Structures are given as C-alpha cells and as structure tokens.
Wavefront OBJ file of the C-alpha trace (Angstrom):
o trace
v -53.390 -146.036 66.001
v -50.658 -145.637 68.639
v -51.610 -144.014 71.921
v -49.847 -140.682 72.392
v -47.080 -140.659 74.976
v -47.559 -137.928 77.558
v -45.206 -139.163 80.313
v -41.812 -140.863 80.358
v -43.362 -143.547 82.576
v -45.399 -144.708 79.565
v -42.163 -145.662 77.826
v -40.398 -148.951 78.411
v -37.437 -147.375 80.205
v -35.661 -148.927 83.189
v -36.737 -147.745 86.617
v -33.327 -146.215 87.383
v -33.614 -144.029 84.273
v -37.187 -143.036 85.101
v -36.110 -142.203 88.655
v -33.254 -140.019 87.378
v -35.634 -138.222 85.006
v -38.043 -137.612 87.899
v -35.257 -136.229 90.101
v -34.251 -133.810 87.338
v -37.865 -132.706 86.910
v -38.472 -134.288 83.510
v -41.960 -135.811 83.407
v -43.187 -135.433 79.833
v -41.172 -136.282 76.731
v -40.912 -133.747 73.940
v -42.471 -134.695 70.580
v -39.116 -135.908 69.152
v -38.562 -138.033 72.276
v -42.083 -139.478 72.275
v -41.754 -140.388 68.601
v -38.251 -141.842 68.643
v -37.715 -143.528 72.020
v -40.227 -146.376 71.484
v -38.710 -147.243 68.098
v -35.128 -147.040 69.370
v -35.945 -149.251 72.359
v -36.935 -152.014 69.941
v -33.674 -151.674 68.032
v -35.213 -149.957 65.041
v -33.051 -147.409 63.257
v -34.468 -143.912 63.349
v -33.815 -140.570 61.758
v -35.254 -137.513 63.441
v -35.177 -133.823 62.806
v -36.107 -131.159 65.338
v -35.021 -127.693 66.306
v -32.260 -126.972 68.809
v -33.384 -127.397 72.411
v -36.123 -129.946 71.742
v -34.430 -132.907 73.432
v -32.815 -134.749 70.532
v -29.845 -135.803 72.666
v -32.111 -137.480 75.220
v -34.162 -138.973 72.378
v -31.226 -141.125 71.298
v -29.297 -141.396 74.565
v -32.090 -142.633 76.852
v -32.691 -145.797 74.776
v -28.915 -146.305 74.537
v -28.506 -145.987 78.324
v -31.499 -148.283 78.809
v -29.726 -151.079 76.920
v -26.410 -150.858 78.795
v -25.533 -153.794 81.025
v -23.798 -152.204 84.003
v -22.258 -155.578 84.935
v -20.264 -155.640 81.694
v -17.036 -153.719 82.019
v -16.442 -153.240 78.311
v -17.580 -150.760 75.659
v -21.204 -151.314 74.713
v -21.911 -148.273 72.569
v -20.196 -145.749 70.370
v -21.576 -142.227 70.109
v -20.411 -140.135 67.188
v -20.920 -136.399 66.973
v -20.002 -133.672 64.572
v -17.398 -132.057 66.787
v -16.831 -128.855 64.797
v -20.531 -127.991 64.855
v -20.800 -128.722 68.566
v -17.722 -126.666 69.397
v -18.961 -123.697 67.381
v -22.207 -123.734 69.395
v -20.260 -123.697 72.640
v -18.296 -120.649 71.527
v -21.518 -118.780 70.808
v -22.826 -119.161 74.358
l 1 2 3 4 5 6 7 8 9 10 11 12 13 14 15 16 17 18 19 20 21 22 23 24 25 26 27 28 29 30 31 32 33 34 35 36 37 38 39 40 41 42 43 44 45 46 47 48 49 50 51 52 53 54 55 56 57 58 59 60 61 62 63 64 65 66 67 68 69 70 71 72 73 74 75 76 77 78 79 80 81 82 83 84 85 86 87 88 89 90 91 92 93
C-alpha cells in the first residue's frame, strides 16, 4: 500500500519547484495532485478527473516543469488545451 502524500516535499520534485511552491504558500497537494504527480514523474501516462479549482493544472504542469532542462534552449514540451472552453470560462468571471 502506498503511503499517502500530505506535503509536496514528499514528492520527487526539484528543489527550485518546491521552493516556489513554498513561497506561494502551497504546502499540501490536493487529492488529484497527490494521485497524479508521482505517476507523471515516472513518465507514466495518466488520466484524471476532478472538479474545477482542485489543482488539475498543477497536477500535470509540475511534473512537466520538473523534467525541463533549463540549459537546453529548445522546445521540450507541448501543452494542448481546449481553447474555446477556457475562453468561455474567462468570460464568465
């Protein structure tokens, strides 16, 4: 049985990411983050579903940022988003 993740520091994230999370006041991952980040860090594909505002963006972007080599000056990732859905949410706010 896997130990439950109660702090970002329990995840295998780079120190600069952990430091940035600390500075922004994020200490504990949400359930979707705790479930998906470990798998994504190993390169496993993942599919997650959670309500709006639960941290899905960080769930996929933190592992992606963790894998970037800042010494390489070339594209290392592609992020695709459903633009129409995102834009409609912005208009509602």
